[in-house]
C-alpha positions in Angstrom: 29.9 -8.3 -27.9 29.8 -5.6 -25.2 26.3 -4.1 -26.1 24.6 -7.5 -26.2 26.2 -8.0 -22.5 24.6 -4.6 -21.6 21.5 -5.3 -23.0 21.0 -8.3 -21.0 22.2 -6.6 -17.7 19.5 -4.0 -18.6 16.9 -6.1 -19.2 17.7 -7.9 -15.7 17.8 -4.6 -14.0 14.6 -4.0 -15.5 12.8 -7.1 -14.8 13.9 -6.6 -11.3 12.7 -2.9 -10.8 9.3 -4.3 -12.2 9.2 -6.9 -9.6 10.0 -4.1 -6.9 7.4 -2.2 -7.9 4.5 -4.9 -8.3 5.5 -5.7 -4.4 4.8 -2.0 -3.5 1.9 -1.9 -5.3 0.7 -4.8 -3.1 1.8 -3.2 0.0 0.2 0.4 -0.5 -3.3 -1.6 -1.7 -2.8 -3.5 1.5 -2.3 -0.5 3.7 -5.1 1.4 2.0 -7.7 -1.4 2.6 -6.5 -1.3 6.3 -6.8 2.4 6.7 -10.4 2.3 5.1 -11.7 -0.7 6.9 -11.4 0.6 10.5 -14.0 2.4 11.8 -13.0 5.8 13.3 -13.3 6.2 17.2 -14.2 2.7 17.7 -12.9 2.1 21.1 -9.5 3.7 20.5 -10.0 7.1 21.7 -9.2 8.5 18.3 -12.5 10.7 18.6 -14.9 11.6 21.3 -17.9 9.1 21.2 -20.1 11.2 23.7 -23.4 12.7 22.3 -23.1 10.8 18.9 -24.2 7.8 17.6 -22.1 4.7 16.3 -22.2 5.1 12.5 -19.2 3.2 11.7 -17.7 6.0 9.2 -14.4 4.9 7.6 -11.7 7.1 6.6 
């Protein structure tokens, strides 16, 4: 009887961890999308723009 209860607890914990992993994957993908979509040096002062044309490079 004790083994069944432990198995159910482990299954519930595993499901909870899988949900957390999926949420973190979604967050990482969102952050990577934001990083890649922002052009370098676009009015942010991140890089000097004098002498160079605007090429809209991504990171």
